[in-house]
C-alpha positions, 0 to 999 in steps of 0.5 A: 221508773223506766224498765228495758227487757233485754233480748237475752232475757226475753229469750231465756223467758220463752224457754224457762216459761214466763213472759214480759208481763211477769218480768215487769210484775217481779221488777216492780212488786217482787222481793229483793234477792241476792245477786252477784257481779254489781247486779240487783234481783227480785223474785216472786211466787206465782200460782201454777197448778198445771204440768210442765214437761210432764210433771205437776207443779203448784207454783213457779218462782220468777227471779229477775236479775238486772242492772240500773243505768241512771233511772233505767232498769235493764234486765240481764236474765230470768230464771223460772223454778217450778215446785211448791212455796209456802 
């Protein structure tokens, strides 16, 4: 499966605290999540164990929204949430 990470996704990733490697990992091994507007989504929780913006977080949850064009996965955006998940 070919995956193309859109420029918008890379910009949001830098702002929100993730990187292209995690984006690819989420698409390849994450769990499906609901998405709107004929999009697909996957999410994965990662151990974080450090501070971000002055607060300590145990985990981060990375959610990637994407579309399919034939055999190519094209990212739309990425969201990152910080907290604790079991």
